[in-house]
C-alpha positions in Angstrom: -31.4 11.1 14.8 -32.2 12.2 18.3 -30.2 14.8 20.1 -29.0 12.4 22.8 -26.8 9.4 23.1 -28.3 6.2 21.6 -29.6 3.5 23.8 -29.8 -0.2 22.9 -33.3 0.2 21.6 -32.2 2.9 19.2 -29.3 0.8 18.0 -31.3 -2.4 17.5 -33.8 -0.4 15.5 -31.0 0.9 13.2 -29.8 -2.6 12.7 -33.2 -4.1 12.0 -34.2 -1.4 9.5 -31.0 -1.9 7.6 -31.3 -5.7 7.5 -34.9 -5.4 6.3 -34.1 -2.9 3.5 -30.9 -4.6 2.4 -32.2 -8.2 2.5 -32.2 -8.6 -1.3 -28.6 -7.2 -1.5 -27.4 -9.7 1.1 -29.2 -12.6 -0.8 -27.6 -11.6 -4.1 -24.1 -11.4 -2.6 -24.5 -14.9 -1.0 -25.8 -16.2 -4.4 -22.7 -14.6 -6.2 -20.4 -16.5 -3.8 -22.3 -19.7 -4.6 -22.1 -19.2 -8.4 -18.3 -18.6 -8.3 -17.8 -21.7 -6.1 -19.8 -23.8 -8.6 -22.9 -24.3 -6.5 -25.3 -23.4 -9.3 -28.0 -25.8 -8.0 -29.2 -25.8 -4.4 -32.1 -27.1 -2.4 -33.2 -23.5 -2.0 -34.1 -23.1 -5.7 -35.1 -19.8 -7.1 -38.0 -19.4 -9.6 -35.4 -19.5 -12.4 -34.4 -23.1 -11.5 -38.1 -24.1 -11.1 -38.8 -22.7 -14.5 -36.0 -24.7 -16.1 -37.4 -27.9 -14.6 -41.0 -27.2 -15.8 -39.8 -26.6 -19.4 -39.4 -30.3 -20.1 -40.9 -33.7 -19.3 -37.9 -35.3 -17.8 -38.6 -36.6 -14.3 -36.7 -35.1 -11.4 -34.9 -38.4 -10.8 -33.6 -38.4 -14.4 -32.7 -34.7 -14.7 -29.1 -34.0 -15.1 -27.6 -30.7 -13.7 -24.5 -29.9 -15.6 -22.4 -26.9 -14.6 -20.2 -25.1 -17.1 -18.7 -22.5 -14.7 -17.8 -19.6 -17.0 -18.6 -17.1 -14.2 -15.7 -18.3 -12.2 -13.4 -18.0 -15.3 -14.5 -14.5 -16.0 -14.3 -13.4 -12.3 -10.7 -14.7 -12.1 -9.8 -12.8 -15.3 -11.1 -9.6 -13.7 -9.2 -10.3 -10.5 -5.9 -11.1 -12.3 -6.1 -7.9 -14.3 -7.0 -5.9 -11.1 -4.1 -7.4 -9.1 -1.6 -6.9 -11.9 -2.5 -3.2 -11.9 -2.8 -2.5 -8.2 -0.6 -4.6 -6.0 0.5 -1.9 -3.5 0.8 1.8 -2.9 3.7 4.2 -2.3 3.7 7.5 -0.6 5.3 10.3 -2.6 5.6 14.1 -1.9 2.8 16.3 -3.2 5.4 19.1 -3.7 8.7 17.6 -4.8 10.5 20.9 -4.5 9.7 21.1 -0.8 12.2 19.6 1.6 9.5 19.1 4.2 7.1 17.5 1.8 9.8 15.1 0.5 10.9 14.1 4.0 7.3 13.7 5.2 6.6 11.4 2.2 9.8 9.4 2.8 8.9 8.8 6.5 5.3 8.0 5.9 6.2 5.6 3.2 8.7 3.8 5.5 6.0 3.4 8.1 3.4 2.2 5.5 5.8 -0.3 3.8 6.7 -1.8 7.2 3.0 -2.1 8.1 2.2 -3.6 4.8 4.8 -6.3 5.3 3.6 -7.1 8.8 0.0 -7.2 7.7 0.8 -9.3 4.6 -0.9 -6.7 2.4 -0.3 -8.6 -0.9 -2.4 -11.5 0.3 -4.9 -9.2 1.9 -5.1 -7.1 -1.4 -5.9 -10.3 -3.3 -8.7 -11.1 -0.9 -10.1 -7.6 -1.2 -9.9 -7.7 -5.0 -11.8 -11.1 -4.9 -14.7 -9.6 -2.9 -14.7 -6.5 -5.1 -15.3 -8.6 -8.2 -17.2 -11.6 -7.0 -19.4 -10.1 -4.3 -19.5 -6.5 -5.7 -18.4 -4.7 -2.5 -15.4 -4.7 -0.2 -14.7 -3.0 3.1 -11.9 -2.8 5.7 -11.6 -1.4 9.2 -8.3 0.0 10.5 -7.9 0.0 14.3 -5.4 -0.3 17.1 -5.5 -3.8 18.6 -4.0 -3.7 22.1 -4.0 -7.5 22.3 -1.8 -8.0 19.3 2.0 -8.1 18.9 4.6 -9.3 21.4 3.9 -9.9 25.1 5.7 -7.1 27.1 4.5 -8.0 30.6 2.0 -9.8 32.7 -0.6 -8.6 35.2 -0.9 -10.1 38.6 -3.7 -12.6 38.9 -6.7 -11.7 41.0 -9.5 -13.7 42.7 -13.2 -13.4 42.2 -13.4 -10.4 44.5 -10.5 -8.6 42.7 -7.8 -9.3 45.4 -4.3 -10.0 44.1 -3.2 -13.6 44.3 0.2 -15.0 45.6 1.7 -18.4 45.5 3.0 -20.5 48.4 6.3 -18.6 48.4 4.5 -15.3 48.5 5.3 -14.4 44.9 2.7 -12.7 42.7 0.7 -15.2 40.6 1.1 -14.4 36.9 -2.2 -13.4 35.3 -3.2 -12.0 31.9 -0.5 -10.8 29.5 0.0 -7.3 28.2 0.9 -6.9 24.6 2.8 -4.2 22.7 -0.3 -3.6 20.5 -0.5 -3.3 16.7 -2.3 -1.3 14.0 -4.4 -3.8 12.1 -6.5 -3.7 8.9 -9.5 -6.0 9.1 -11.2 -7.4 6.0 -15.0 -7.0 6.4 -17.4 -9.3 4.6 -20.0 -6.9 3.2 -22.8 -9.4 3.9 -22.1 -8.3 7.5 -21.9 -4.6 6.8 -24.9 -2.2 7.2 -25.4 1.4 5.9 -28.3 3.7 6.5 -31.1 2.9 4.1 -32.0 6.5 3.3 -28.6 7.6 2.0 -27.3 7.4 -1.5 -23.6 6.7 -0.9 -21.3 5.2 1.7 -20.0 8.6 2.6 -23.5 9.9 3.2 -24.3 7.2 5.8 -24.0 8.8 9.2 -23.6 5.4 10.8 -22.1 2.2 9.6 -22.4 -1.1 11.5 -20.5 -4.4 11.4 -21.8 -7.7 12.8 -19.6 -10.6 13.7 -19.9 -13.9 15.5 -17.5 -14.2 18.4 -16.8 -16.8 21.1 -18.8 -16.2 24.3 -15.6 -16.9 26.3 -13.8 -14.2 24.3 -16.5 -11.7 25.0 -16.5 -12.5 28.7 -12.7 -12.0 28.7 -13.2 -8.5 27.2 -15.9 -7.4 29.7 -14.0 -8.8 32.7 -16.0 -9.3 35.9 -18.7 -6.7 35.2 -21.9 -8.6 36.2 -24.2 -6.2 34.3 -22.4 -6.8 31.0 -22.1 -10.6 31.6 -25.9 -10.7 31.6 -25.9 -9.2 28.1 -23.9 -12.2 26.7 -25.6 -15.4 25.8 -25.6 -17.9 23.0 -28.1 -16.8 20.3 -29.0 -19.6 17.9 -30.8 -17.2 15.6 -27.5 -15.3 15.1 -25.8 -18.4 13.9 -27.3 -17.9 10.5 -24.8 -15.1 10.0 -22.1 -17.6 9.3 -22.4 -18.4 5.6 -20.2 -20.8 3.8 -20.3 -20.2 0.0 -18.5 -23.5 -0.8 -21.1 -25.5 1.2 -23.8 -23.2 -0.2 -25.4 -23.2 3.3 -25.2 -21.6 6.7 -22.6 -23.1 9.1 -23.8 -24.3 12.5 -21.9 -22.6 15.4 -21.9 -23.3 19.1 -21.0 -21.2 22.1 -20.9 -18.0 20.1 -22.9 -14.7 20.2 -23.2 -11.9 17.7 -21.6 -8.6 18.4 -22.6 -5.5 16.5 -20.2 -2.5 16.2 -21.8 0.9 15.4 -19.6 3.7 14.1 -21.0 7.2 13.8 -19.2 9.8 11.7 -18.1 13.1 13.3 -21.2 15.3 13.2 -23.0 17.9 15.3 -24.2 15.3 17.8 -20.8 13.5 17.9 -18.1 16.1 17.1 -15.4 13.5 17.3 -17.5 10.6 16.1 -18.7 7.8 18.3 -18.8 4.0 18.5 -20.9 1.4 20.3 -20.1 -2.3 20.7 -23.3 -4.2 21.6 -25.1 -7.5 21.8 -28.8 -7.6 21.1 -29.3 -7.2 24.9 -27.2 -4.2 25.7 -24.2 -1.9 25.2 -20.8 -3.4 26.2 -18.5 -0.6 25.2 -18.9 3.0 23.9 -16.9 6.2 23.4 -15.5 8.7 21.0 -13.7 7.6 17.9 -10.0 7.6 18.7 -8.6 10.9 17.4 -11.9 11.5 15.6 -10.8 9.2 12.8 -13.6 7.2 11.1 -12.1 3.7 10.8 -13.9 2.1 7.8 -13.2 2.3 4.1 -15.5 0.8 1.4 -15.8 0.5 -2.4 -18.3 -1.1 -4.7 -18.2 -2.4 -8.3 -21.4 -1.2 -10.0 -23.7 1.3 -8.2 -27.3 0.4 -7.5 -29.3 3.5 -8.4 -31.1 5.0 -5.4 -29.2 2.8 -3.0 -25.7 3.1 -1.3 -25.0 -0.6 -2.1 -23.3 -2.0 -5.2 -23.6 -5.1 -7.5 -21.0 -7.4 -8.9 -20.4 -8.1 -12.7 -22.0 -11.5 -11.9 -25.4 -9.7 -11.9 -25.1 -9.2 -15.6 -23.6 -12.7 -16.3 -26.2 -14.7 -14.3 -28.8 -15.1 -17.1 -26.2 -16.3 -19.5 -24.7 -18.8 -17.0 -28.3 -20.1 -16.5 -28.8 -20.7 -20.2 -25.4 -22.3 -20.6 -26.0 -24.8 -17.7 -29.5 -25.5 -19.0 -28.3 -26.2 -22.6 -25.3 -28.3 -21.4 -27.7 -30.3 -19.2 -30.1 -30.8 -22.1 -27.3 -32.1 -24.4 -26.2 -34.6 -21.7 -29.8 -35.7 -21.2 -30.1 -36.5 -25.0 -26.9 -38.4 -24.9 -27.8 -40.5 -21.9 -31.6 -41.1 -22.3 -32.2 -43.5 -25.3 -33.8 -41.9 -28.2 -32.7 -44.4 -30.9 -35.3 -45.9 -33.3 -35.6 -49.3 -34.8 -37.3 -49.6 -38.3 -38.7 -53.0 -39.2 -40.7 -54.2 -42.2 -43.9 -56.2 -41.6 -43.1 -59.8 -40.9 -39.7 -59.1 -39.4 -39.3 -60.8 -36.1 -36.7 -59.5 -33.6 -35.6 -61.0 -30.3 -32.7 -60.5 -27.9 -29.7 -62.6 -28.4 -26.6 -63.2 -26.4 -24.8 -60.2 -25.2 -21.1 -59.4 -25.4 -19.3 -56.9 -23.4 -20.3 -53.5 -24.6 -22.4 -54.9 -27.5 -26.1 -55.4 -27.9 -27.0 -58.5 -29.9 -30.3 -58.6 -31.8 -31.6 -61.8 -33.5 -34.1 -61.4 -36.4 -35.8 -63.3 -39.1 -37.0 -61.8 -42.4 -35.7 -58.5 -43.6 -33.0 -56.9 -41.5 -34.3 -54.1 -39.3 -32.8 -50.6 -39.7 -31.5 -48.6 -36.8 -31.8 -44.8 -36.7 -29.6 -43.0 -34.2 -31.5 -40.6 -31.9 -30.6 -37.0 -31.4 -27.2 -36.5 -29.6 -27.9 -33.0 -28.6 -25.8 -31.6 -31.4 -28.8 -29.3 -32.3 -28.0 -27.3 -29.2 -24.3 -26.7 -29.8 -24.7 -23.5 -31.9 -27.1 -22.0 -29.3 -24.6 -23.0 -26.5 -21.7 -21.3 -28.4 -23.7 -18.2 -29.0 -24.6 -17.9 -25.3 -21.0 -18.3 -24.3 -19.8 -15.7 -26.8 -22.4 -13.2 -25.8 -21.6 -13.8 -22.1 -17.9 -12.8 -22.7 -18.9 -9.8 -24.8 -21.1 -8.6 -21.9 -18.1 -9.1 -19.6 -15.9 -7.1 -22.0 -13.3 -9.9 -22.4 -12.4 -12.7 -24.7 -12.7 -16.3 -23.6 -9.0 -17.0 -24.2 -7.8 -13.6 -22.8 -4.5 -14.0 -21.0 -2.2 -11.4 -19.6 1.0 -13.1 -20.6 4.0 -11.4 -22.3 4.9 -12.7 -25.7 8.3 -14.4 -26.1 10.7 -12.3 -28.0 8.4 -9.3 -28.2 9.7 -5.8 -28.3 9.4 -4.0 -24.9 7.6 -1.1 -26.4 5.3 -3.5 -28.1 4.5 -5.1 -24.8 3.8 -1.7 -23.3 1.3 -0.9 -26.1 -0.4 -4.3 -25.7 -0.8 -3.9 -22.0 -2.3 -0.4 -22.2 -4.7 -1.6 -24.9 -5.9 -4.6 -22.9 -6.4 -2.8 -19.7 -8.5 0.1 -21.1 -11.4 -2.4 -20.8 -11.0 -2.4 -17.0 -9.8 1.1 -16.4 -13.0 2.3 -14.6 -13.0 -0.6 -12.1 -9.2 -0.5 -11.7 -9.3 3.2 -10.8 -12.0 2.7 -8.2 -10.0 -0.1 -6.6 -6.8 1.9 -6.7 -8.5 4.8 -4.9 -9.7 2.3 -2.3 -6.1 1.1 -1.7 -5.0 4.8 -1.4 -7.7 5.5 1.2 -6.6 2.5 3.2 -3.0 3.7 3.2 -4.1 7.2 4.3 -6.3 5.8 7.1 -3.5 3.6 8.4 -1.0 6.6 8.4 -3.5 8.9 10.1 -3.8 6.5 13.0 -0.1 5.5 13.0 1.1 9.0 13.8 -0.9 8.9 17.0 -0.4 5.3 18.1 3.3 4.6 17.2 5.8 6.0 19.7 9.4 6.8 19.1 10.7 3.4 20.1 8.4 1.8 17.6 9.2 4.3 14.8 13.0 4.1 15.0 13.2 0.5 13.6 10.8 1.5 10.9 12.4 4.7 9.6 16.0 4.0 10.7 18.2 5.4 13.4 19.6 8.1 11.1 16.0 9.5 10.8 15.5 9.8 14.6 15.8 13.6 14.3 13.0 13.7 11.8 10.3 11.9 13.8 8.6 15.3 14.4 8.2 15.6 10.6 6.1 12.3 10.7 4.3 13.1 13.9 3.3 16.6 12.9 2.1 15.9 9.4 -1.1 17.8 9.7 -3.1 16.4 6.8 -1.8 13.7 4.5 -4.2 14.8 1.8 -2.6 18.2 1.6 1.0 17.2 2.4 1.5 14.0 0.5 -0.4 11.8 -1.9 -0.5 8.1 -2.5 0.0 6.4 -5.9 -0.3 2.8 -7.0 3.0 1.0 -7.4 1.9 -1.0 -10.4 3.8 -4.2 -11.2 2.4 -4.5 -14.7 4.6 -3.9 -17.7 2.9 -0.6 -18.7 4.5 1.1 -15.7 7.2 -1.2 -14.3 9.0 -1.7 -17.6 8.0 1.8 -18.8 9.8 3.4 -15.9 12.8 1.1 -16.2 13.2 1.8 -19.9 12.8 5.6 -19.3 15.3 5.7 -16.4 17.8 3.4 -18.2 17.5 5.7 -21.3 18.1 8.8 -19.3 21.1 7.5 -17.4 22.6 6.1 -20.6 22.7 9.5 -22.3 23.2 11.8 -19.3 25.2 9.9 -16.8 28.3 12.0 -17.6 26.5 15.1 -16.5 25.1 13.5 -13.3 26.8 13.5 -9.9 27.1 10.4 -7.8 24.3 11.7 -5.5 22.0 12.2 -8.5 22.6 8.7 -9.8 22.1 7.2 -6.4 18.9 9.2 -5.9 17.5 7.9 -9.2 18.3 4.4 -8.3 16.7 4.7 -4.9 13.5 5.9 -6.5 13.3 3.2 -9.2 10.0 1.3 -9.1 11.7 -1.9 -8.0 14.5 -3.1 -5.8 15.9 -1.9 -2.4 19.0 0.2 -2.8 19.0 1.8 0.6 22.0 -0.1 2.0 23.9 -0.2 -1.3 23.8 3.6 -1.8 23.8 4.7 1.9 27.4 6.0 1.7 26.8 7.8 -1.6 23.7 9.5 -0.2 25.2 10.5 3.1 25.9 14.1 2.2 22.5 14.5 0.6 20.7 13.0 3.6 22.7 15.1 6.1 22.0 18.3 4.1 18.2 17.5 3.9 18.0 16.8 7.6 20.0 19.9 8.5 17.6 22.2 6.5 14.5 20.5 7.8 15.7 21.1 11.4 16.2 24.8 10.6 12.7 25.1 9.2 11.3 23.4 12.3 12.7 26.2 14.3 15.7 24.3 15.6 19.3 25.4 15.4 21.6 22.7 14.1 25.3 23.5 14.2 27.8 23.0 11.3 30.4 20.3 11.9 34.0 20.1 10.8 33.2 16.6 9.5 30.6 17.9 7.0 31.2 18.2 3.3 31.4 21.9 3.4 31.2 22.7 -0.4 28.2 20.4 -0.7 26.5 22.1 2.3 27.2 25.5 0.8 25.6 24.5 -2.5 22.5 23.1 -0.9 22.0 26.1 1.5 22.6 28.6 -1.3 20.0 26.7 -3.5 17.5 26.9 -0.7 18.2 30.6 -0.2 17.6 31.3 -3.9 14.3 29.3 -3.9 11.1 31.2 -4.7 9.4 30.3 -1.4 12.4 31.3 0.7 11.0 34.8 1.3 7.9 33.2 2.8 9.8 31.7 5.7 9.9 33.3 9.1 12.5 36.2 8.9 14.5 34.6 11.8 14.7 31.3 9.9 15.8 33.2 6.8 18.6 34.9 8.8 19.7 31.6 10.2 20.1 30.2 6.7 22.3 33.1 5.9 24.2 32.6 9.1 25.0 28.9 8.7 25.9 29.4 5.0 28.4 32.1 6.1 29.7 29.7 8.8 30.3 26.9 6.2 32.1 29.4 3.9 34.3 30.5 6.8 35.1 26.9 7.7 35.9 26.0 4.1 38.2 29.0 3.7 39.9 28.4 7.0 40.4 24.7 6.0 42.0 25.7 2.7 44.2 28.4 4.3 45.5 26.0 7.0 46.3 23.4 4.3 48.2 26.1 2.3 50.1 27.3 5.4 51.0 23.8 6.5 52.1 22.8 3.0 54.2 26.0 2.5 56.2 25.3 5.6 57.2 21.8 4.8 58.9 21.9 1.4 61.1 18.7 1.2 64.9 19.3 0.6 65.9 15.7 0.1 67.0 13.8 -3.0 69.6 14.5 -5.7 69.9 17.9 -7.2 68.3 18.5 -10.6 69.6 21.2 -12.9 66.8 23.4 -14.3 66.4 26.0 -17.0 66.0 28.7 -14.4 69.0 31.1 -14.6 70.5 33.2 -11.9 73.6 35.4 -11.5 76.2 34.6 -8.8 79.6 36.3 -8.0 82.6 34.8 -9.7 86.2 34.5 -8.5 87.2 37.8 -10.1 84.6 39.7 -8.3 82.2 40.0 -11.2 78.9 38.1 -11.8 78.3 35.0 -13.8 75.0 33.3 -15.0 74.4 29.8 -13.9 71.5 27.2 -14.0 69.6 26.7 -10.8 69.5 23.3 -9.2 66.8 21.9 -6.8 66.3 18.7 -4.9 64.2 16.2 -6.8 61.8 15.8 -3.9 61.1 19.6 -3.8 60.2 19.5 -7.5 57.9 16.5 -6.9 56.2 18.4 -4.1 55.7 21.4 -6.4 54.0 19.2 -9.0 51.6 17.8 -6.4 50.8 21.3 -5.1 49.8 22.4 -8.6 47.6 19.4 -9.0 45.9 20.0 -5.7 45.4 23.6 -6.6 43.7 22.5 -9.8 41.3 20.2 -7.9 40.4 23.0 -5.4 39.7 25.3 -8.3 37.5 22.8 -10.0 35.5 22.3 -6.7 35.1 26.0 -6.3 33.9 26.3 -10.0 31.1 23.8 -9.2 29.6 26.3 -6.7 27.6 29.4 -7.7 29.5 32.6 -8.3 28.5 34.2 -5.0 29.7 31.2 -3.0 33.0 31.2 -5.0 33.5 34.8 -4.3 32.8 34.4 -0.6 35.3 31.6 -0.1 38.0 33.2 -2.2 37.6 36.5 -0.3 38.1 34.7 3.0 41.1 32.8 1.7 42.7 36.0 0.5 42.0 37.7 3.8 43.8 34.9 5.6 46.7 34.9 3.1 47.2 38.6 3.5 48.2 38.0 7.1 44.9 38.5 8.8 42.9 35.9 10.6 39.5 34.8 9.5 36.6 36.0 11.7 35.6 33.4 14.2 32.6 31.1 13.6 29.5 32.9 14.8 28.2 31.6 18.1 24.8 29.8 18.4 21.9 32.3 18.1 18.7 31.1 19.9 15.8 31.2 17.5 13.1 28.8 18.8 12.0 30.9 21.8 11.4 33.9 19.6 9.3 32.1 16.9 5.6 32.8 17.0 3.2 30.0 17.9 2.2 29.6 14.3 5.7 28.5 13.4 6.0 25.8 16.1 5.0 22.2 15.5 4.4 20.4 18.8 3.9 16.7 18.9 0.3 15.6 19.1 -0.8 14.3 22.5 -1.3 10.6 22.8 
């Protein structure tokens, strides 16, 4: 690679070299598509088909071409097993003990799930899996499409010289629309994908190109009124051969289209941020650095071709068997259709044609009756045909009648075992495809944090998560902060997780708090419980967001509306965490400060309730005599002992006070000992006649943090 920008001659040379060296791969991929579609015989016969014709004496006009398409059945079995194991992905925290990692994963997953829905990823995943199995390779490109989404405004129309246009009333003439834009995932047919010929893997290819046929009018719209670029656009009849229709088993004729080639160079010494070119054969239309230095293409192959970055399909191994099956089936049909019957007659016997009845041949004879011997029906080929079919399925690693259907009335654990046993046969190829889906998700999220603004993100993550947008925007590296796992719909995970969670809740629900149960339900592998459990999870979410803000260097303030005991518990747990000492000292101090504030607020609240309640003892209701004795003066001047009487409402109030005291004590007992002691001490201080110290005023922290602690939003 030269130490300069590439010109059109350099790029055309890269393209032609790849096409020449990958010619056989492209031909095989097109042939695979034809075989799956059932087009096993074509005008463009290979030597194999010519060999089959030359092996017998049947004239071409009498030759039958029977197709028993087992390749399609096998490929669909592979695809069904693949899809059942890898329908989608979910973002989870790499470090589940880290508040920041959990929140980053939650926000990234919300963005990805919304994008998946808008892009119809289940359908796209099915198409990707189909190419992976049938063609042997699959690729996608993730990019920002500024011409997608809703129309947000219109440009003013201009004339041929670029002057703005107005109507008769002097109002601007509406021109081209402006769209809100959208991140898209484009499925790339690998017959239109090129890699460097001298590399061994996709990752080692410094440049990857994609070719596509596009309307000339569309290209002209993209380049605008640039006369130099308009000269580079013309209809190329040669390029029309790039449009291949596997069903028709031929190339589709196109009109008014030209071929665009997109070249993507990975970040390297020459192009530190990567580089792209969009060209025709005649010139470069667009070029520039890769947006945010992100390489936009992901790729995976089925079976590696040694010494080559390209891959082959399972169909490569099945092709010879399919050939023999078709040949044998055709031979059987030929024997059945072409007459091979024999008529044995003794000397002197005369035979002649008689009248014919519908479906019956009539023969007249004199002398001894002739004897008919049936010809061969092709039954002699049946054993060979069955053997070829059996061996074909053995090579594919499946049985002919293999189905992924649950057995009625089967034990759930038995189904789990069966599913795991069956899918071991596909584990290598399933894992490769799963990693491919993971990389697509990561690529999408890397670009999303740059392209999606706050107004776009709020509907995706929810208004309550507005304060945590910096956690999404400043995720430095998805690989080191979060990971992506397949959300498998198959019984070996879906049912397995459900059974495990159900078992756990059944035996431990008495020891779980409402927040714990709701969190488990939220993270179950199916269902959307966000709205159902939003109230239950409110305290948990507020506490998590509060601590995340502290660790971002912000200074959230305690609120009287907060659940103070819960906040104290969460803050104290964070203070006792092993990594707390690694935080910036000022952040550590603020944790201690806000924990103290919540303790003060809790103690103050309890003291005020006590004081209020102590001043309003009811005195209404009839008097009730009690066992409490007291001495009172008698008429003679001495003392006598009498039973005390109290209003019934006062006694009822006392009973409620004791119950409330018990609840408060139970709440305190759920906190750790240091928190209990802190609150009790402050309550005692207030009860002794003193006032609690005022809540500490806001202490600015952010300005004093070092640069390493700050997390500014990335520039757009």
